[in-house]
C-alpha positions as CSV (number, residue, x, y, z in Angstrom):
1,A,-25.2,11.5,0.0
2,P,-21.9,9.5,0.0
3,Q,-19.9,12.7,0.4
4,R,-22.1,13.7,3.5
5,R,-22.0,10.3,5.0
6,R,-18.1,10.2,4.6
7,H,-18.0,13.6,6.3
8,A,-20.2,12.5,9.2
9,L,-18.1,9.5,9.7
10,T,-14.8,11.6,9.7
11,L,-16.5,13.7,12.4
12,A,-17.6,10.6,14.4
13,A,-14.0,9.0,14.0
14,S,-12.5,12.4,15.3
15,A,-14.9,12.5,18.2
16,A,-14.1,9.0,19.0
17,L,-10.3,9.7,19.0
18,L,-10.7,12.7,21.2
19,T,-13.0,10.9,23.8
20,G,-11.2,7.5,23.6
21,C,-14.0,5.6,22.1
22,A,-13.8,3.4,19.2
23,V,-15.8,3.6,15.9
24,S,-17.3,0.2,15.3
25,Q,-16.9,-0.1,11.6
26,A,-16.0,1.8,8.4
27,P,-18.8,2.3,5.8
28,A,-18.7,0.6,2.5
29,D,-17.7,3.9,0.8
30,A,-14.9,4.7,3.2
31,P,-11.5,5.5,1.5
32,T,-9.2,2.4,1.5
33,A,-6.2,2.2,3.7
34,V,-3.9,2.6,0.8
35,N,-5.3,6.0,0.0
36,D,-4.3,7.0,3.6
37,L,-0.4,6.5,3.2
38,A,0.1,9.9,4.9
39,R,-0.3,8.1,8.2
40,L,2.8,6.2,7.5
41,E,4.9,9.3,7.5
42,C,7.7,9.4,10.0
43,P,8.0,12.2,12.6
44,V,11.1,14.4,12.4
45,T,13.1,12.0,14.6
46,P,15.8,9.4,13.8
47,N,14.0,6.5,15.3
48,C,11.6,5.8,12.3
49,V,11.9,4.3,8.8
50,N,9.1,3.9,6.2
51,S,8.5,3.0,2.6
52,V,6.8,6.1,1.5
53,A,9.5,8.7,1.8
54,A,12.7,9.6,0.1
55,G,15.5,7.8,1.9
56,G,13.1,5.2,3.2
57,L,13.2,1.5,2.3
58,P,11.2,0.0,-0.6
59,P,7.9,-1.6,0.0
60,L,7.5,-5.3,0.4
61,R,6.2,-7.0,-2.9
62,Y,3.9,-9.9,-3.0
63,A,2.4,-12.1,-5.7
64,G,-1.4,-13.2,-5.7
65,T,-4.2,-12.0,-3.7
66,V,-4.1,-9.7,-0.7
67,E,-5.0,-12.7,1.5
68,Q,-1.9,-14.5,0.1
69,G,0.2,-11.5,0.9
70,M,-1.2,-11.2,4.4
71,A,-0.5,-14.9,5.0
72,Q,3.0,-14.4,3.9
73,L,3.4,-11.4,6.1
74,R,2.1,-13.2,9.0
75,A,4.3,-16.1,8.4
76,T,7.4,-13.6,8.1
77,L,6.5,-12.0,11.4
78,A,6.1,-15.3,13.1
79,A,9.8,-15.9,12.4
80,F,10.6,-13.1,14.7
81,E,10.2,-14.1,18.2
82,E,10.0,-10.5,19.6
83,A,7.1,-9.7,17.2
84,R,3.5,-9.7,18.3
85,I,0.6,-8.8,16.1
86,E,-1.5,-6.1,17.7
87,S,-4.3,-5.7,15.1
88,A,-5.2,-6.6,11.6
89,D,-8.0,-6.0,9.1
90,A,-8.4,-6.5,5.3
91,L,-5.6,-4.1,4.2
92,T,-3.6,-3.2,7.4
93,L,-1.6,-5.1,10.1
94,T,0.0,-3.5,13.1
95,A,2.8,-5.4,14.9
96,V,4.9,-4.5,18.1
97,F,8.5,-5.7,18.4
98,T,9.8,-5.7,22.0
99,T,13.6,-5.8,22.4
100,R,15.3,-7.8,25.1
101,I,15.6,-4.8,27.4
102,G,11.9,-3.9,26.9
103,F,12.0,-1.2,24.2
104,R,8.9,-1.4,22.0
105,D,8.8,-0.6,18.4
106,E,5.5,-0.3,16.3
107,V,5.4,-1.5,12.6
108,V,2.2,-0.6,10.5
109,F,1.8,-2.5,7.3
110,V,-0.7,-1.1,4.7
111,F,-1.5,-3.3,1.7
112,D,-1.8,-1.7,-1.9
113,P,-3.7,-4.4,-3.9
114,A,-3.2,-2.5,-7.3
115,G,0.5,-2.4,-6.9
116,Q,0.8,-5.8,-5.0
117,Q,2.9,-4.1,-2.4
118,I,2.9,-3.5,1.3
119,H,4.0,-0.1,2.6
120,F,5.2,0.2,6.2
121,R,6.3,2.5,8.9
122,S,8.5,1.3,11.8
123,R,9.0,3.5,14.7
124,S,10.2,3.5,18.3
125,L,7.5,4.0,20.8
126,L,10.0,5.5,23.3
127,G,12.9,7.7,22.9
128,L,14.4,9.8,20.0
129,Y,17.3,7.5,18.9
130,D,17.1,3.8,18.1
131,L,20.7,3.4,16.8
132,G,19.3,2.1,13.5
133,T,17.3,-0.7,15.0
134,N,14.1,0.0,13.1
135,R,15.9,0.4,9.8
136,S,17.9,-2.9,10.3
137,R,14.8,-4.8,11.5
138,M,12.8,-3.8,8.5
139,V,15.7,-4.7,6.2
140,A,15.7,-8.2,7.9
141,V,11.9,-8.4,7.6
142,S,12.1,-7.5,3.9
143,E,14.7,-10.1,3.3
144,R,12.8,-12.8,5.0
145,F,9.4,-11.8,3.2
146,A,11.1,-12.1,-0.2
147,R,12.1,-15.7,0.4
């Protein structure tokens, strides 16, 4: 029964994505976000960096509970005036950084409670090249988070 329920919810989520509707809530037996790190993969463009691929950056490391890690991440992002938190739930947070000239970069953070780390993907929402902006920003976020 759990397998059938998971399959039905996957179909519902797929239909919602195709029609533009939102799925109201995940079931209790749904996979955790950390099991879905494939969504943090970068497209084959030079305007993206993540913590799950070779050549990427290391994930952020936190001590304590996920809630403490989330609070530390929110405080870190608050230090960047160009950052705005778009969405958050128990294990994920999405922020958008807007540059002075209006370019927008999306950063998705996914918590791994077992490893006490936060994986991420930072990518430009427009264009193919970012002149290293996403990488340098995530280095700065990582340094500030580690303080």
